[in-house]
C-alpha positions as CSV (number, residue, x, y, z in Angstrom):
1,M,-0.8,-121.1,187.8
2,T,2.7,-121.8,186.1
3,T,4.8,-119.3,184.0
4,T,7.8,-120.7,181.5
5,A,10.7,-119.2,180.6
6,A,9.9,-117.5,177.3
7,T,6.8,-115.7,179.4
8,D,9.4,-114.4,182.0
9,T,12.0,-113.2,179.3
10,A,8.9,-111.5,177.1
11,A,7.9,-109.7,180.4
12,T,11.5,-108.7,180.9
13,T,11.7,-107.5,177.5
14,A,9.1,-105.2,177.8
15,A,9.7,-103.9,181.0
16,R,11.6,-100.2,181.3
17,Q,13.8,-98.7,183.9
18,V,12.9,-95.4,182.5
19,D,10.4,-94.3,179.9
20,P,11.2,-91.6,177.5
21,A,9.3,-88.4,177.7
22,E,6.9,-88.9,175.0
23,D,5.9,-92.1,176.9
24,A,6.0,-91.4,180.5
25,H,3.8,-88.1,180.0
26,R,1.7,-89.2,176.9
27,E,-1.7,-87.8,178.3
28,E,-0.1,-84.5,179.0
29,L,1.1,-84.4,175.4
30,A,-2.2,-85.0,174.0
31,F,-4.1,-82.8,175.9
32,L,-2.0,-80.1,175.5
33,A,-2.3,-80.6,172.1
34,A,-6.0,-80.3,172.3
35,H,-5.8,-77.8,174.8
36,D,-4.3,-75.0,172.8
37,P,-5.3,-74.7,169.4
38,G,-3.2,-71.7,168.5
39,P,-0.4,-71.1,165.7
40,R,2.6,-73.5,165.9
41,P,5.9,-73.3,164.2
42,P,5.8,-75.7,161.2
43,G,6.2,-79.5,162.1
44,W,5.6,-79.4,165.9
45,R,2.9,-81.5,167.9
46,L,2.3,-78.3,170.2
47,T,1.9,-74.4,170.6
48,P,5.3,-72.8,171.8
49,R,3.0,-72.0,175.0
50,A,2.1,-75.5,175.6
51,V,5.6,-76.5,175.3
52,V,6.5,-74.3,178.3
53,T,3.5,-75.7,180.2
54,F,4.7,-79.3,179.7
55,V,8.2,-78.1,180.7
56,M,7.1,-76.0,183.6
57,G,3.8,-77.8,184.8
58,S,0.5,-75.6,185.3
59,G,1.2,-75.0,188.6
60,G,-0.9,-77.6,190.4
61,E,-4.1,-76.0,188.9
62,P,-6.2,-78.2,186.5
63,L,-6.4,-77.2,182.6
64,S,-9.8,-78.0,180.7
65,L,-10.3,-78.8,177.0
66,P,-12.2,-76.7,174.9
67,R,-15.7,-77.0,175.1
68,G,-16.9,-79.6,172.9
69,V,-13.6,-81.0,172.4
70,T,-12.8,-84.7,173.5
71,V,-9.6,-87.1,172.9
72,D,-10.0,-90.3,173.1
73,G,-7.9,-92.0,176.6
74,V,-7.4,-88.3,177.9
75,R,-9.5,-86.7,180.9
76,S,-11.1,-83.2,179.9
77,R,-9.3,-81.6,183.0
78,L,-5.9,-82.5,183.9
79,V,-3.1,-80.7,186.4
80,I,0.4,-80.6,183.7
81,S,3.2,-81.7,186.1
82,D,6.0,-79.5,186.7
83,K,8.9,-81.3,185.5
84,F,12.0,-79.0,185.2
85,V,13.0,-76.6,188.2
86,G,14.4,-73.5,187.1
87,E,13.3,-70.1,185.5
88,R,10.7,-70.2,183.3
89,A,12.0,-67.0,181.0
90,L,14.7,-69.6,180.3
91,V,12.4,-72.2,178.9
92,E,10.8,-69.8,176.8
93,R,13.6,-68.5,175.2
94,A,14.9,-72.4,174.5
95,V,11.3,-72.6,173.0
96,I,11.6,-69.4,170.8
97,T,15.0,-70.3,169.2
98,L,13.6,-73.7,168.6
99,A,10.5,-72.2,166.8
100,G,13.3,-70.1,164.8
101,E,14.8,-73.4,163.7
102,R,18.2,-72.1,164.9
103,G,20.6,-74.7,167.4
104,L,20.2,-74.3,170.9
105,L,23.1,-75.2,173.2
106,L,22.3,-75.6,176.5
107,V,25.5,-75.5,179.3
108,G,26.4,-75.7,182.8
109,E,27.7,-77.6,185.3
110,P,27.1,-81.4,185.4
111,G,24.2,-82.2,186.9
112,T,21.9,-79.3,186.3
113,A,19.4,-80.9,183.8
114,K,20.4,-80.3,180.6
115,S,20.3,-83.5,179.2
116,M,16.3,-83.9,181.0
117,L,15.3,-80.0,179.8
118,S,16.4,-81.0,176.4
119,E,14.3,-84.3,176.2
120,L,11.4,-83.1,177.4
121,L,11.9,-79.7,174.6
122,A,12.2,-82.9,172.0
123,A,9.2,-84.6,173.4
124,A,6.9,-81.8,173.4
125,V,8.1,-80.2,170.1
126,C,8.6,-82.9,167.5
127,G,6.9,-86.2,169.9
128,S,10.4,-88.3,170.0
129,S,13.3,-87.5,172.1
130,Q,15.0,-90.8,171.1
131,L,17.1,-89.2,168.2
132,V,20.3,-88.7,169.7
133,V,24.0,-88.5,169.0
134,Q,26.0,-88.9,172.2
135,G,29.2,-87.0,172.2
136,T,32.5,-89.1,173.1
137,A,35.8,-89.0,171.7
138,G,35.0,-92.1,170.0
139,T,31.7,-90.6,168.4
140,T,32.5,-90.2,164.4
141,E,31.5,-88.0,161.7
142,D,29.3,-91.1,160.2
143,Q,27.2,-90.8,163.6
144,L,26.1,-87.0,162.5
145,R,25.8,-87.8,158.6
146,Y,25.3,-91.6,157.5
147,G,26.6,-94.7,157.4
148,W,26.1,-97.9,154.9
149,N,24.9,-101.1,155.6
150,Y,28.1,-103.4,154.4
151,A,26.5,-106.3,153.4
152,L,24.3,-104.5,151.0
153,L,26.6,-102.2,150.1
154,L,28.9,-105.2,148.8
155,A,26.0,-107.1,147.1
156,E,24.0,-103.9,145.7
157,G,26.6,-100.9,145.4
158,P,25.8,-97.4,147.2
159,T,22.0,-97.7,146.9
160,P,19.3,-95.6,148.8
161,R,18.4,-99.1,150.6
162,A,22.2,-99.3,151.8
163,L,22.6,-96.2,153.3
164,V,22.1,-96.2,157.4
165,P,21.1,-92.8,158.2
166,S,22.4,-90.8,161.7
167,P,20.1,-89.7,164.0
168,V,20.3,-86.1,162.5
169,L,19.9,-87.4,158.8
170,T,16.6,-89.3,160.3
171,A,15.6,-85.7,162.1
172,M,16.4,-84.0,158.9
173,R,14.1,-85.9,156.7
174,G,11.1,-86.1,159.2
175,G,11.4,-82.0,160.4
176,G,12.2,-83.1,164.1
177,V,14.6,-82.5,166.6
178,V,17.8,-84.1,167.1
179,R,20.0,-84.1,170.1
180,V,23.3,-84.1,170.5
181,E,24.9,-85.1,173.9
182,E,28.2,-83.6,175.4
183,V,29.0,-82.0,172.2
184,T,32.5,-80.4,173.5
185,R,33.3,-84.3,173.9
186,C,33.5,-84.7,170.1
187,L,36.6,-84.2,168.7
188,P,36.9,-80.8,166.3
189,E,36.4,-82.4,163.3
190,V,33.3,-84.3,164.1
191,Q,32.1,-81.3,165.7
192,D,32.6,-79.6,162.2
193,A,29.9,-81.8,160.6
194,L,27.7,-79.9,162.5
195,V,28.6,-76.5,160.8
196,S,27.3,-77.1,157.4
197,I,24.3,-79.1,158.8
198,L,23.3,-76.1,160.4
199,S,24.1,-73.6,157.6
200,D,23.8,-75.5,154.9
201,R,20.4,-77.6,156.4
202,R,21.0,-80.2,153.7
203,I,23.6,-83.1,153.5
204,A,25.2,-84.2,150.9
205,V,25.5,-88.1,149.6
206,P,28.2,-88.3,146.8
207,E,27.9,-92.0,146.8
208,L,24.6,-91.6,145.2
209,S,25.6,-88.9,142.9
210,G,23.0,-88.5,139.8
211,T,20.1,-89.8,141.9
212,D,17.3,-88.1,143.8
213,A,19.0,-89.4,147.2
214,A,22.1,-87.5,146.4
215,T,21.1,-84.7,148.9
216,V,19.0,-84.8,151.8
217,H,17.3,-81.5,152.7
218,A,15.9,-80.7,156.0
219,A,11.7,-80.9,156.3
220,P,10.4,-77.9,158.1
221,G,10.8,-77.9,161.7
222,F,14.4,-79.4,161.8
223,T,16.6,-78.2,164.5
224,V,19.5,-79.2,166.9
225,I,19.6,-79.2,170.8
226,A,23.1,-79.6,172.1
227,T,24.4,-79.8,175.5
228,A,28.0,-79.3,176.8
229,N,29.1,-79.3,180.5
230,L,31.2,-76.5,181.4
231,R,33.8,-78.4,182.6
232,D,34.4,-79.9,179.8
233,R,35.4,-76.9,178.0
234,G,39.1,-77.8,177.5
235,V,38.2,-81.2,176.2
236,S,37.0,-79.6,172.5
237,E,36.5,-76.4,172.3
238,M,34.0,-75.6,169.9
239,S,35.0,-72.9,166.8
240,A,33.9,-69.9,166.5
241,A,32.3,-71.1,163.5
242,L,29.8,-74.1,165.6
243,K,29.3,-71.4,168.3
244,R,27.7,-68.9,165.9
245,R,25.0,-71.4,164.8
246,F,23.7,-72.0,168.3
247,N,21.8,-69.7,170.8
248,F,23.2,-70.7,174.3
249,E,21.3,-71.1,177.6
250,A,23.0,-71.1,180.6
251,V,21.2,-73.9,182.9
252,G,22.2,-73.2,186.4
253,P,21.8,-75.3,189.9
254,I,18.5,-74.6,191.9
255,G,18.1,-71.4,193.6
256,D,15.7,-72.2,196.1
257,L,16.4,-75.0,198.9
258,A,12.9,-75.9,199.1
259,A,12.4,-76.3,195.5
260,E,15.6,-78.7,195.9
261,V,14.8,-80.2,198.6
262,D,11.5,-81.2,196.9
263,L,12.4,-82.4,193.7
264,V,15.1,-84.6,195.3
265,R,12.3,-85.9,197.1
266,R,9.8,-86.5,193.8
267,S,13.0,-88.1,192.0
268,A,14.5,-90.6,194.8
269,R,10.5,-91.6,195.6
270,A,10.2,-92.2,191.6
271,A,13.3,-94.4,191.8
272,L,12.7,-96.7,194.8
273,E,9.0,-96.8,193.1
274,R,10.5,-98.4,189.9
275,V,12.0,-101.1,192.3
276,Q,8.6,-101.3,193.8
277,A,10.2,-100.2,197.4
278,D,8.8,-97.7,199.7
279,F,10.6,-94.2,200.4
280,A,10.7,-93.7,204.0
281,V,13.3,-91.1,204.4
282,D,12.6,-88.4,207.2
283,D,12.1,-84.8,205.4
284,A,14.6,-83.4,208.1
285,V,17.2,-85.4,206.7
286,L,16.3,-84.9,203.2
287,E,16.6,-81.2,204.3
288,A,19.8,-81.7,205.7
289,L,21.5,-83.6,202.9
290,V,20.1,-81.0,200.2
291,T,21.5,-78.3,202.4
292,A,24.8,-79.6,202.8
293,F,25.2,-80.0,199.0
294,R,24.1,-76.4,198.9
295,D,26.6,-75.4,201.2
296,L,29.8,-77.5,199.4
297,R,28.8,-76.4,196.0
298,N,28.2,-72.4,196.8
299,G,31.5,-72.2,198.8
300,V,29.2,-70.2,201.4
301,S,26.6,-71.5,203.9
302,E,23.1,-70.8,204.1
303,E,24.2,-68.9,207.3
304,G,26.8,-67.2,204.9
305,W,29.5,-68.8,207.4
306,S,32.5,-69.3,204.4
307,V,32.9,-73.3,203.5
308,E,35.6,-74.7,201.2
309,R,34.5,-75.9,198.2
310,P,35.3,-79.4,196.6
311,S,36.7,-80.0,193.5
312,T,33.6,-82.6,192.7
313,V,30.5,-80.7,191.7
314,M,27.7,-81.2,194.4
315,S,24.6,-81.5,192.0
316,T,21.5,-82.1,192.2
317,A,21.5,-85.1,190.4
318,E,24.0,-86.4,193.0
319,A,22.0,-85.3,195.8
320,V,19.3,-87.5,194.0
321,S,21.5,-90.1,194.0
322,V,22.2,-90.2,197.6
323,A,18.8,-89.6,198.8
324,T,17.7,-93.0,196.5
325,S,20.6,-94.6,198.2
326,L,19.3,-93.8,202.0
327,G,15.8,-94.6,200.9
328,L,16.8,-98.0,199.3
329,A,19.1,-98.7,202.5
330,G,15.5,-98.2,204.7
331,A,13.4,-100.4,202.3
332,Y,16.0,-103.6,202.0
333,F,17.9,-103.1,205.4
334,P,15.3,-102.0,207.6
335,G,15.7,-101.1,211.3
336,D,19.8,-101.5,210.8
337,R,20.7,-98.1,210.9
338,D,18.9,-94.8,210.8
339,A,19.1,-92.6,207.3
340,A,20.9,-90.1,209.2
341,S,23.8,-92.1,210.1
342,L,24.1,-93.4,206.7
343,L,24.4,-89.6,205.3
344,P,28.2,-88.5,206.1
345,G,29.3,-91.9,204.2
346,H,27.8,-91.3,201.3
347,L,28.7,-87.5,201.3
348,L,32.0,-88.4,201.4
349,G,31.8,-91.1,198.4
350,V,30.7,-88.1,196.5
351,V,33.0,-85.9,197.4
352,R,35.8,-88.0,196.7
353,K,35.2,-89.1,193.2
354,D,37.4,-86.5,191.2
355,D,40.3,-85.8,194.4
356,P,40.6,-87.9,197.3
357,G,41.8,-84.6,198.7
358,D,38.8,-83.2,199.0
359,A,37.6,-85.7,202.2
360,A,39.5,-82.8,203.9
361,R,37.6,-80.1,202.8
362,L,34.2,-82.0,203.8
363,L,35.7,-82.7,207.2
364,S,36.5,-79.4,207.5
365,Y,32.8,-78.3,207.0
366,W,31.9,-80.6,209.4
367,D,34.2,-78.9,212.0
368,G,32.9,-75.3,210.5
369,A,28.8,-75.2,209.8
370,V,27.8,-78.8,210.6
371,R,29.4,-77.7,214.4
372,R,28.1,-74.7,214.8
373,R,24.3,-75.9,213.6
374,A,24.9,-78.5,216.1
375,E,25.6,-75.9,218.9
376,S,22.8,-73.7,218.3
377,G,21.0,-76.9,219.2
378,A,19.3,-78.4,216.2
379,R,19.1,-81.7,216.7
380,L,19.6,-83.5,214.0
381,W,22.7,-81.1,213.3
382,R,24.1,-82.7,216.3
383,R,23.6,-86.1,215.5
384,L,25.5,-85.4,212.3
385,W,28.5,-83.9,214.3
386,E,28.3,-86.7,216.4
387,L,28.9,-88.7,213.5
388,R,32.3,-86.8,212.7
389,D,34.7,-90.0,213.2
390,V,32.7,-91.6,210.1
391,L,34.6,-89.2,208.2
392,D,38.0,-89.3,209.9
393,A,38.5,-92.6,209.8
C-alpha cells in the first residue's frame, strides 16, 4: 500500500490534539437532551439539571432514556462521566446565573479549571464552546464588537456583507454563550465595551445607520462567561460598573487528596493516549507528587507541619503537567530511570517559574516534611529524601 504527501497532509489536517467539549462528549450531550425533557431556558440545548449532570457526572450510575425514546447513534443507557472536580453547589449556582441570562465570572488561582468549566458550561447550554475572546493587553474593542473586511469595505462601502462579527456579536445573534478568557488582562477601555453589551443587550453599528442592520439585538439565551485569575488583579482592575454586571463564583483548589490524585492520573493518561503511549507511572509516585503540590500550595503538610510556600502557584494543572512528563519519560526512555528519581527535578522546574529563589523553599520542604516522612519508614519518601542532592546542585 502506498500513500501520497497529499493524503498525509489531509490526515494531519483532520487530526486534533484536543477536541472541544461539544465534540469530545457528543454522545453524552445528545443523550442528556433526550433523557431530561423538562423545561429549558430560551435557547438552551439541555435543562439546567441536565447541564449540572453533564459537568458533574452521574456518579458512576447509568442513566436510561425514557421508554419509547431513541436517538440515532446514542445508547439507551449511559454513564455520564465526571468532568469537573469541585463543589456541585458551585456548578448549580453557575447554571442558575446563566439561566437568568446574567454574566458569570469565574475567579480563582491559575490552574483551577476555570476555563475548562466555562467550556463545559457553554457546550452544554448552547452546543458550542468555541465563541471565545482571549483577553490580553493587545485585545481590542473590535474583538468584543465587530470589525470590517477592508477589501469589501473599499469596494462596497459599509455594508452588512463587509462587517466581520466578533464572537460576542455572533453569540448575540444566535442566542449563545460567549466566553471571555482572562478578562482582567484586557485594558480598561476594552473591558468598558462589555458594560454596555451586558446592560443594553445590543450593539450599535453606526456605519450602517439607516438600515435594518444598524443595531444587533441579543437573541434569547445570550450570555457571557468570563474568567479571571486572582493573581492578575493588579493588571487591569475591573470597574465597579462591570463587576455589577456579573455574578462572581470562586473556583478553588481540589479539597480531597484522593480526588486530586484521580484527576491527575486520568488527565495524564489521556495526554499519553493522544500520542499513542501507555501511561505507567506508579500510583504511589502519583500520590507523592500530588501530596507535595498540596503541601507547597497550602503552606502546611497533610500531617500539619508548617511548609514554606513558593510564589509559584502549585496548581493541579501543573501537577498534571509533571505527571504527564513522568509518563512520557517512561514511555520513550523505558528502563533509563524510574519515575521517582525524576520527580525532584520536575518539582524544581515548577517552583522556579516565578522566582528562582523559590528553589530554597523546595529544599526547605525536603529538609522538613520529606525528611520526616522518610524517618517514619515510608519507603517512597525515603527514596525521595535520598535524592535531595538533585535540589542542592
